[in-house]
N, CA, C and O atoms as a GROMACS GRO file, in nm:
protein
  492
    1MET      N    1   4.140  13.647  20.618
    1MET     CA    2   4.110  13.516  20.565
    1MET      C    3   4.077  13.528  20.417
    1MET      O    4   4.004  13.618  20.375
    2ARG      N    5   4.130  13.439  20.339
    2ARG     CA    6   4.109  13.441  20.195
    2ARG      C    7   3.978  13.373  20.158
    2ARG      O    8   3.934  13.280  20.226
    3ASN      N    9   3.919  13.419  20.050
    3ASN     CA   10   3.800  13.355  19.995
    3ASN      C   11   3.845  13.249  19.896
    3ASN      O   12   3.945  13.267  19.827
    4CYS      N   13   3.772  13.138  19.889
    4CYS     CA   14   3.803  13.034  19.792
    4CYS      C   15   3.718  13.060  19.668
    4CYS      O   16   3.597  13.080  19.677
    5GLN      N   17   3.781  13.058  19.553
    5GLN     CA   18   3.709  13.082  19.428
    5GLN      C   19   3.772  13.000  19.318
    5GLN      O   20   3.888  12.960  19.328
    6SER      N   21   3.696  12.977  19.214
    6SER     CA   22   3.754  12.910  19.098
    6SER      C   23   3.810  13.018  19.007
    6SER      O   24   3.763  13.132  19.007
    7GLY      N   25   3.909  12.982  18.931
    7GLY     CA   26   3.968  13.079  18.840
    7GLY      C   27   4.118  13.070  18.837
    7GLY      O   28   4.176  12.972  18.883
    8SER      N   29   4.179  13.172  18.784
    8SER     CA   30   4.323  13.174  18.766
    8SER      C   31   4.394  13.238  18.884
    8SER      O   32   4.337  13.321  18.955
    9TYR      N   33   4.519  13.198  18.903
    9TYR     CA   34   4.603  13.255  19.008
    9TYR      C   35   4.705  13.345  18.940
    9TYR      O   36   4.784  13.300  18.857
   10PHE      N   37   4.704  13.473  18.977
   10PHE     CA   38   4.793  13.572  18.917
   10PHE      C   39   4.910  13.600  19.011
   10PHE      O   40   4.893  13.610  19.132
   11THR      N   41   5.028  13.614  18.953
   11THR     CA   42   5.147  13.640  19.032
   11THR      C   43   5.247  13.721  18.949
   11THR      O   44   5.239  13.725  18.826
   12ALA      N   45   5.341  13.783  19.017
   12ALA     CA   46   5.453  13.850  18.951
   12ALA      C   47   5.562  13.870  19.055
   12ALA      O   48   5.535  13.883  19.174
   13CYS      N   49   5.685  13.873  19.008
   13CYS     CA   50   5.798  13.901  19.097
   13CYS      C   51   5.904  13.975  19.015
   13CYS      O   52   5.956  13.923  18.916
   14LEU      N   53   5.936  14.096  19.059
   14LEU     CA   54   6.033  14.179  18.988
   14LEU      C   55   6.132  14.238  19.088
   14LEU      O   56   6.094  14.274  19.200
   15ASN      N   57   6.257  14.248  19.048
   15ASN     CA   58   6.355  14.322  19.125
   15ASN      C   59   6.363  14.464  19.069
   15ASN      O   60   6.354  14.484  18.948
   16ILE      N   61   6.378  14.559  19.158
   16ILE     CA   62   6.394  14.699  19.118
   16ILE      C   63   6.525  14.749  19.178
   16ILE      O   64   6.542  14.751  19.300
   17ARG      N   65   6.616  14.790  19.092
   17ARG     CA   66   6.743  14.845  19.139
   17ARG      C   67   6.716  14.973  19.218
   17ARG      O   68   6.634  15.055  19.176
   18PRO      N   69   6.784  14.992  19.329
   18PRO     CA   70   6.758  15.108  19.415
   18PRO      C   71   6.822  15.237  19.363
   18PRO      O   72   6.918  15.287  19.421
   19THR      N   73   6.769  15.288  19.253
   19THR     CA   74   6.819  15.414  19.199
   19THR      C   75   6.759  15.533  19.274
   19THR      O   76   6.808  15.646  19.262
   20LEU      N   77   6.653  15.508  19.351
   20LEU     CA   78   6.588  15.607  19.437
   20LEU      C   79   6.579  15.549  19.577
   20LEU      O   80   6.589  15.427  19.593
   21PRO      N   81   6.560  15.632  19.679
   21PRO     CA   82   6.534  15.578  19.812
   21PRO      C   83   6.406  15.493  19.810
   21PRO      O   84   6.321  15.510  19.722
   22PHE      N   85   6.392  15.404  19.906
   22PHE     CA   86   6.279  15.311  19.912
   22PHE      C   87   6.145  15.384  19.907
   22PHE      O   88   6.059  15.350  19.825
   23GLU      N   89   6.126  15.484  19.992
   23GLU     CA   90   5.998  15.555  19.998
   23GLU      C   91   5.969  15.629  19.867
   23GLU      O   92   5.853  15.637  19.825
   24ALA      N   93   6.072  15.682  19.803
   24ALA     CA   94   6.052  15.749  19.673
   24ALA      C   95   6.014  15.647  19.566
   24ALA      O   96   5.934  15.678  19.478
   25THR      N   97   6.069  15.527  19.574
   25THR     CA   98   6.032  15.421  19.480
   25THR      C   99   5.886  15.382  19.499
   25THR      O  100   5.816  15.356  19.401
   26VAL      N  101   5.840  15.378  19.623
   26VAL     CA  102   5.699  15.349  19.652
   26VAL      C  103   5.610  15.451  19.582
   26VAL      O  104   5.510  15.414  19.521
   27VAL      N  105   5.645  15.578  19.592
   27VAL     CA  106   5.565  15.685  19.530
   27VAL      C  107   5.563  15.669  19.378
   27VAL      O  108   5.457  15.682  19.316
   28VAL      N  109   5.677  15.641  19.317
   28VAL     CA  110   5.685  15.625  19.172
   28VAL      C  111   5.600  15.505  19.127
   28VAL      O  112   5.526  15.514  19.029
   29LEU      N  113   5.610  15.394  19.200
   29LEU     CA  114   5.531  15.275  19.165
   29LEU      C  115   5.381  15.301  19.179
   29LEU      O  116   5.302  15.262  19.093
   30ALA      N  117   5.343  15.367  19.287
   30ALA     CA  118   5.201  15.396  19.310
   30ALA      C  119   5.144  15.478  19.195
   30ALA      O  120   5.034  15.452  19.147
   31GLU      N  121   5.219  15.577  19.153
   31GLU     CA  122   5.174  15.663  19.043
   31GLU      C  123   5.167  15.585  18.912
   31GLU      O  124   5.071  15.598  18.836
   32ALA      N  125   5.269  15.505  18.884
   32ALA     CA  126   5.275  15.431  18.758
   32ALA      C  127   5.167  15.323  18.748
   32ALA      O  128   5.115  15.296  18.640
   33LEU      N  129   5.133  15.262  18.862
   33LEU     CA  130   5.035  15.154  18.863
   33LEU      C  131   4.895  15.201  18.901
   33LEU      O  132   4.799  15.123  18.893
   34GLY      N  133   4.882  15.326  18.942
   34GLY     CA  134   4.751  15.379  18.979
   34GLY      C  135   4.695  15.316  19.106
   34GLY      O  136   4.575  15.292  19.116
   35ILE      N  137   4.783  15.290  19.202
   35ILE     CA  138   4.742  15.229  19.328
   35ILE      C  139   4.793  15.311  19.445
   35ILE      O  140   4.873  15.403  19.428
   36ARG      N  141   4.747  15.277  19.564
   36ARG     CA  142   4.790  15.347  19.685
   36ARG      C  143   4.852  15.247  19.782
   36ARG      O  144   4.785  15.154  19.829
   37PHE      N  145   4.978  15.266  19.811
   37PHE     CA  146   5.049  15.178  19.904
   37PHE      C  147   5.033  15.228  20.048
   37PHE      O  148   5.019  15.347  20.073
   38SER      N  149   5.037  15.133  20.141
   38SER     CA  150   5.041  15.162  20.284
   38SER      C  151   5.153  15.080  20.346
   38SER      O  152   5.183  14.971  20.297
   39PRO      N  153   5.214  15.130  20.453
   39PRO     CA  154   5.318  15.049  20.520
   39PRO      C  155   5.260  14.916  20.569
   39PRO      O  156   5.143  14.909  20.607
   40ASP      N  157   5.341  14.813  20.567
   40ASP     CA  158   5.301  14.680  20.614
   40ASP      C  159   5.304  14.678  20.766
   40ASP      O  160   5.398  14.627  20.827
   41GLU      N  161   5.200  14.732  20.826
   41GLU     CA  162   5.196  14.739  20.972
   41GLU      C  163   5.152  14.607  21.035
   41GLU      O  164   5.170  14.588  21.155
   42GLU      N  165   5.096  14.516  20.955
   42GLU     CA  166   5.058  14.384  21.006
   42GLU      C  167   5.181  14.296  21.028
   42GLU      O  168   5.175  14.199  21.104
   43GLY      N  169   5.291  14.330  20.963
   43GLY     CA  170   5.413  14.250  20.976
   43GLY      C  171   5.412  14.125  20.891
   43GLY      O  172   5.482  14.028  20.923
   44LYS      N  173   5.336  14.123  20.784
   44LYS     CA  174   5.331  14.005  20.697
   44LYS      C  175   5.470  13.968  20.647
   44LYS      O  176   5.503  13.850  20.636
   45TYR      N  177   5.549  14.068  20.616
   45TYR     CA  178   5.682  14.042  20.559
   45TYR      C  179   5.792  14.048  20.664
   45TYR      O  180   5.910  14.059  20.630
   46GLU      N  181   5.755  14.042  20.789
   46GLU     CA  182   5.843  14.033  20.905
   46GLU      C  183   5.960  14.131  20.900
   46GLU      O  184   5.940  14.251  20.917
   47GLU      N  185   6.081  14.081  20.877
   47GLU     CA  186   6.198  14.168  20.887
   47GLU      C  187   6.218  14.259  20.767
   47GLU      O  188   6.304  14.347  20.769
   48TYR      N  189   6.140  14.239  20.661
   48TYR     CA  190   6.154  14.322  20.542
   48TYR      C  191   6.072  14.450  20.556
   48TYR      O  192   5.952  14.443  20.580
   49PRO      N  193   6.134  14.566  20.542
   49PRO     CA  194   6.054  14.688  20.532
   49PRO      C  195   5.965  14.673  20.408
   49PRO      O  196   6.015  14.640  20.300
   50ALA      N  197   5.835  14.698  20.422
   50ALA     CA  198   5.744  14.671  20.310
   50ALA      C  199   5.628  14.768  20.307
   50ALA      O  200   5.585  14.822  20.410
   51TYR      N  201   5.578  14.788  20.186
   51TYR     CA  202   5.454  14.861  20.162
   51TYR      C  203   5.364  14.768  20.083
   51TYR      O  204   5.411  14.689  20.001
   52ARG      N  205   5.233  14.776  20.109
   52ARG     CA  206   5.136  14.690  20.042
   52ARG      C  207   5.022  14.771  19.984
   52ARG      O  208   4.986  14.877  20.035
   53ALA      N  209   4.966  14.719  19.874
   53ALA     CA  210   4.847  14.778  19.813
   53ALA      C  211   4.757  14.664  19.768
   53ALA      O  212   4.803  14.552  19.746
   54PHE      N  213   4.630  14.693  19.755
   54PHE     CA  214   4.533  14.594  19.711
   54PHE      C  215   4.450  14.654  19.598
   54PHE      O  216   4.394  14.763  19.612
   55ALA      N  217   4.443  14.582  19.486
   55ALA     CA  218   4.366  14.630  19.371
   55ALA      C  219   4.328  14.512  19.282
   55ALA      O  220   4.408  14.421  19.261
   56LEU      N  221   4.207  14.513  19.232
   56LEU     CA  222   4.160  14.412  19.137
   56LEU      C  223   4.180  14.270  19.187
   56LEU      O  224   4.209  14.180  19.108
   57GLY      N  225   4.164  14.248  19.316
   57GLY     CA  226   4.181  14.115  19.373
   57GLY      C  227   4.325  14.071  19.388
   57GLY      O  228   4.352  13.953  19.410
   58LEU      N  229   4.417  14.166  19.377
   58LEU     CA  230   4.560  14.136  19.389
   58LEU      C  231   4.620  14.209  19.508
   58LEU      O  232   4.578  14.318  19.543
   59GLU      N  233   4.719  14.146  19.568
   59GLU     CA  234   4.802  14.215  19.667
   59GLU      C  235   4.933  14.250  19.597
   59GLU      O  236   4.998  14.163  19.538
   60ILE      N  237   4.971  14.376  19.604
   60ILE     CA  238   5.095  14.424  19.546
   60ILE      C  239   5.183  14.470  19.662
   60ILE      O  240   5.143  14.556  19.739
   61ALA      N  241   5.301  14.412  19.674
   61ALA     CA  242   5.390  14.446  19.785
   61ALA      C  243   5.526  14.487  19.732
   61ALA      O  244   5.578  14.426  19.638
   62LEU      N  245   5.582  14.590  19.792
   62LEU     CA  246   5.719  14.630  19.761
   62LEU      C  247   5.801  14.611  19.888
   62LEU      O  248   5.769  14.666  19.993
   63LEU      N  249   5.906  14.531  19.877
   63LEU     CA  250   5.992  14.500  19.991
   63LEU      C  251   6.130  14.558  19.970
   63LEU      O  252   6.184  14.555  19.859
   64ALA      N  253   6.186  14.611  20.077
   64ALA     CA  254   6.326  14.653  20.077
   64ALA      C  255   6.408  14.542  20.143
   64ALA      O  256   6.351  14.459  20.215
   65PRO      N  257   6.537  14.538  20.120
   65PRO     CA  258   6.618  14.437  20.189
   65PRO      C  259   6.610  14.458  20.340
   65PRO      O  260   6.595  14.571  20.387
   66PRO      N  261   6.619  14.349  20.416
   66PRO     CA  262   6.619  14.365  20.562
   66PRO      C  263   6.749  14.430  20.609
   66PRO      O  264   6.848  14.430  20.536
   67PRO      N  265   6.749  14.484  20.729
   67PRO     CA  266   6.874  14.540  20.783
   67PRO      C  267   6.983  14.433  20.786
   67PRO      O  268   6.953  14.316  20.811
   68PRO      N  269   7.108  14.470  20.760
   68PRO     CA  270   7.217  14.371  20.750
   68PRO      C  271   7.231  14.280  20.872
   68PRO      O  272   7.267  14.163  20.858
   69ASP      N  273   7.203  14.332  20.990
   69ASP     CA  274   7.223  14.251  21.111
   69ASP      C  275   7.119  14.140  21.126
   69ASP      O  276   7.139  14.049  21.207
   70ILE      N  277   7.010  14.144  21.049
   70ILE     CA  278   6.911  14.036  21.056
   70ILE      C  279   6.884  13.974  20.919
   70ILE      O  280   6.787  13.900  20.902
   71ASP      N  281   6.969  14.004  20.822
   71ASP     CA  282   6.953  13.951  20.687
   71ASP      C  283   7.002  13.807  20.682
   71ASP      O  284   7.122  13.782  20.694
   72THR      N  285   6.910  13.712  20.664
   72THR     CA  286   6.945  13.571  20.662
   72THR      C  287   6.939  13.512  20.521
   72THR      O  288   6.947  13.390  20.504
   73ARG      N  289   6.925  13.596  20.420
   73ARG     CA  290   6.918  13.546  20.283
   73ARG      C  291   7.051  13.484  20.240
   73ARG      O  292   7.157  13.531  20.280
   74GLU      N  293   7.043  13.378  20.159
   74GLU     CA  294   7.165  13.315  20.109
   74GLU      C  295   7.238  13.407  20.013
   74GLU      O  296   7.361  13.420  20.019
   75ILE      N  297   7.163  13.471  19.925
   75ILE     CA  298   7.222  13.565  19.829
   75ILE      C  299   7.170  13.704  19.864
   75ILE      O  300   7.052  13.732  19.849
   76ARG      N  301   7.259  13.787  19.910
   76ARG     CA  302   7.220  13.922  19.951
   76ARG      C  303   7.241  14.020  19.836
   76ARG      O  304   7.343  14.016  19.768
   77ASP      N  305   7.144  14.105  19.817
   77ASP     CA  306   7.160  14.216  19.723
   77ASP      C  307   7.082  14.334  19.779
   77ASP      O  308   7.014  14.322  19.881
   78ASN      N  309   7.093  14.446  19.713
   78ASN     CA  310   7.027  14.565  19.765
   78ASN      C  311   6.902  14.603  19.685
   78ASN      O  312   6.850  14.713  19.701
   79CYS      N  313   6.854  14.512  19.600
   79CYS     CA  314   6.735  14.541  19.519
   79CYS      C  315   6.608  14.542  19.604
   79CYS      O  316   6.597  14.472  19.704
   80PHE      N  317   6.514  14.624  19.560
   80PHE     CA  318   6.379  14.617  19.614
   80PHE      C  319   6.308  14.506  19.536
   80PHE      O  320   6.344  14.477  19.422
   81GLN      N  321   6.208  14.444  19.597
   81GLN     CA  322   6.136  14.338  19.528
   81GLN      C  323   5.987  14.371  19.524
   81GLN      O  324   5.925  14.398  19.627
   82LEU      N  325   5.931  14.367  19.404
   82LEU     CA  326   5.788  14.388  19.384
   82LEU      C  327   5.725  14.251  19.367
   82LEU      O  328   5.761  14.175  19.277
   83ILE      N  329   5.629  14.220  19.454
   83ILE     CA  330   5.563  14.090  19.453
   83ILE      C  331   5.413  14.112  19.435
   83ILE      O  332   5.353  14.195  19.503
   84ILE      N  333   5.354  14.039  19.342
   84ILE     CA  334   5.210  14.047  19.319
   84ILE      C  335   5.152  13.907  19.331
   84ILE      O  336   5.204  13.812  19.272
   85ASP      N  337   5.043  13.895  19.407
   85ASP     CA  338   4.975  13.766  19.425
   85ASP      C  339   4.824  13.788  19.428
   85ASP      O  340   4.776  13.893  19.468
   86THR      N  341   4.752  13.687  19.383
   86THR     CA  342   4.607  13.687  19.396
   86THR      C  343   4.571  13.683  19.543
   86THR      O  344   4.631  13.608  19.620
   87CYS      N  345   4.474  13.763  19.584
   87CYS     CA  346   4.433  13.768  19.725
   87CYS      C  347   4.352  13.645  19.766
   87CYS      O  348   4.367  13.597  19.878
   88ALA      N  349   4.268  13.595  19.678
   88ALA     CA  350   4.178  13.484  19.712
   88ALA      C  351   4.249  13.350  19.695
   88ALA      O  352   4.342  13.337  19.616
   89ASP      N  353   4.203  13.251  19.770
   89ASP     CA  354   4.247  13.114  19.745
   89ASP      C  355   4.178  13.069  19.618
   89ASP      O  356   4.057  13.082  19.604
   90VAL      N  357   4.256  13.016  19.526
   90VAL     CA  358   4.202  12.975  19.398
   90VAL      C  359   4.205  12.823  19.391
   90VAL      O  360   4.308  12.761  19.416
   91SER      N  361   4.091  12.765  19.357
   91SER     CA  362   4.083  12.620  19.349
   91SER      C  363   4.159  12.570  19.227
   91SER      O  364   4.190  12.645  19.134
   92ASP      N  365   4.189  12.441  19.229
   92ASP     CA  366   4.257  12.380  19.115
   92ASP      C  367   4.171  12.393  18.990
   92ASP      O  368   4.049  12.406  18.998
   93GLY      N  369   4.234  12.389  18.877
   93GLY     CA  370   4.161  12.395  18.752
   93GLY      C  371   4.183  12.524  18.676
   93GLY      O  372   4.166  12.528  18.554
   94GLY      N  373   4.221  12.629  18.746
   94GLY     CA  374   4.250  12.755  18.679
   94GLY      C  375   4.394  12.759  18.633
   94GLY      O  376   4.474  12.672  18.668
   95ALA      N  377   4.425  12.859  18.557
   95ALA     CA  378   4.562  12.875  18.506
   95ALA      C  379   4.645  12.957  18.604
   95ALA      O  380   4.592  13.043  18.675
   96ASP      N  381   4.774  12.932  18.607
   96ASP     CA  382   4.868  13.017  18.678
   96ASP      C  383   4.916  13.121  18.578
   96ASP      O  384   4.974  13.087  18.475
   97VAL      N  385   4.893  13.248  18.608
   97VAL     CA  386   4.925  13.355  18.515
   97VAL      C  387   5.034  13.443  18.575
   97VAL      O  388   5.014  13.505  18.679
   98ASP      N  389   5.149  13.449  18.508
   98ASP     CA  390   5.261  13.532  18.552
   98ASP      C  391   5.247  13.669  18.486
   98ASP      O  392   5.259  13.682  18.365
   99LEU      N  393   5.224  13.770  18.568
   99LEU     CA  394   5.206  13.907  18.520
   99LEU      C  395   5.339  13.984  18.510
   99LEU      O  396   5.339  14.102  18.478
  100SER      N  397   5.450  13.918  18.538
  100SER     CA  398   5.579  13.987  18.546
  100SER      C  399   5.612  14.067  18.420
  100SER      O  400   5.652  14.183  18.429
  101ALA      N  401   5.596  14.006  18.303
  101ALA     CA  402   5.631  14.076  18.178
  101ALA      C  403   5.541  14.198  18.158
  101ALA      O  404   5.589  14.304  18.116
  102LEU      N  405   5.413  14.184  18.186
  102LEU     CA  406   5.319  14.295  18.170
  102LEU      C  407   5.354  14.410  18.265
  102LEU      O  408   5.358  14.526  18.223
  103ILE      N  409   5.378  14.378  18.391
  103ILE     CA  410   5.410  14.482  18.490
  103ILE      C  411   5.545  14.546  18.458
  103ILE      O  412   5.560  14.667  18.468
  104ALA      N  413   5.643  14.465  18.419
  104ALA     CA  414   5.774  14.519  18.382
  104ALA      C  415   5.762  14.615  18.264
  104ALA      O  416   5.825  14.720  18.263
  105ALA      N  417   5.682  14.578  18.164
  105ALA     CA  418   5.662  14.665  18.048
  105ALA      C  419   5.595  14.796  18.088
  105ALA      O  420   5.634  14.903  18.042
  106GLN      N  421   5.493  14.787  18.174
  106GLN     CA  422   5.424  14.907  18.220
  106GLN      C  423   5.520  14.999  18.295
  106GLN      O  424   5.523  15.119  18.271
  107LEU      N  425   5.598  14.942  18.386
  107LEU     CA  426   5.690  15.023  18.465
  107LEU      C  427   5.803  15.080  18.380
  107LEU      O  428   5.848  15.192  18.402
  108SER      N  429   5.849  15.003  18.282
  108SER     CA  430   5.955  15.052  18.194
  108SER      C  431   5.909  15.169  18.108
  108SER      O  432   5.986  15.260  18.080
  109SER      N  433   5.782  15.165  18.066
  109SER     CA  434   5.732  15.274  17.982
  109SER      C  435   5.690  15.396  18.063
  109SER      O  436   5.691  15.507  18.012
  110ALA      N  437   5.653  15.375  18.190
  110ALA     CA  438   5.599  15.485  18.270
  110ALA      C  439   5.698  15.544  18.370
  110ALA      O  440   5.672  15.649  18.429
  111THR      N  441   5.812  15.477  18.390
  111THR     CA  442   5.908  15.524  18.490
  111THR      C  443   6.050  15.509  18.437
  111THR      O  444   6.072  15.456  18.328
  112GLU      N  445   6.144  15.557  18.515
  112GLU     CA  446   6.285  15.537  18.483
  112GLU      C  447   6.348  15.434  18.576
  112GLU      O  448   6.470  15.425  18.586
  113LEU      N  449   6.264  15.356  18.644
  113LEU     CA  450   6.314  15.253  18.734
  113LEU      C  451   6.383  15.143  18.655
  113LEU      O  452   6.346  15.114  18.541
  114GLU      N  453   6.484  15.082  18.715
  114GLU     CA  454   6.556  14.970  18.653
  114GLU      C  455   6.493  14.841  18.703
  114GLU      O  456   6.507  14.805  18.820
  115ILE      N  457   6.422  14.773  18.613
  115ILE     CA  458   6.342  14.655  18.647
  115ILE      C  459   6.410  14.529  18.596
  115ILE      O  460   6.463  14.526  18.485
  116GLU      N  461   6.408  14.423  18.678
  116GLU     CA  462   6.460  14.292  18.637
  116GLU      C  463   6.357  14.187  18.675
  116GLU      O  464   6.306  14.187  18.787
  117ARG      N  465   6.327  14.097  18.584
  117ARG     CA  466   6.238  13.986  18.616
  117ARG      C  467   6.310  13.887  18.705
  117ARG      O  468   6.431  13.868  18.694
  118VAL      N  469   6.235  13.825  18.794
  118VAL     CA  470   6.288  13.722  18.882
  118VAL      C  471   6.228  13.590  18.840
  118VAL      O  472   6.106  13.575  18.837
  119ASP      N  473   6.312  13.494  18.807
  119ASP     CA  474   6.262  13.361  18.773
  119ASP      C  475   6.237  13.285  18.902
  119ASP      O  476   6.329  13.259  18.979
  120VAL      N  477   6.110  13.250  18.923
  120VAL     CA  478   6.072  13.178  19.043
  120VAL      C  479   6.040  13.035  19.003
  120VAL      O  480   5.955  13.012  18.916
  121ALA      N  481   6.107  12.940  19.066
  121ALA     CA  482   6.082  12.799  19.035
  121ALA      C  483   5.945  12.759  19.086
  121ALA      O  484   5.905  12.803  19.194
  122PRO      N  485   5.871  12.676  19.011
  122PRO     CA  486   5.740  12.632  19.058
  122PRO      C  487   5.752  12.555  19.188
  122PRO      O  488   5.850  12.484  19.211
  123ALA      N  489   5.650  12.568  19.272
  123ALA     CA  490   5.652  12.500  19.402
  123ALA      C  491   5.626  12.353  19.387
  123ALA      O  492   5.624  12.280  19.486
   0.00000   0.00000   0.00000
């Protein structure tokens, strides 16, 4: 259950080209971001193979594409997706802060991963 708090809502969404196997990409990201990932055993991301980490009030998740036989996406690709969201429920009044550029810059300087920003339309 999320806590309700006032403040800003932080988010990021990046595609990572699969230049390494999924598990190796998890290791590289963990080292570059200074976090520890665990497999998504709760099944939050359902059909997507996923690893999750929690740091500084954020959930950081890395998702692999689902297996082809259950892939229902309109546009299929083989990229991994890095998703960052604030863990707490944030009340209105705070700013929505997109961390994508910051995280992409950090990963570009600390790794050889191929990073692409994902433009997410506001809800």
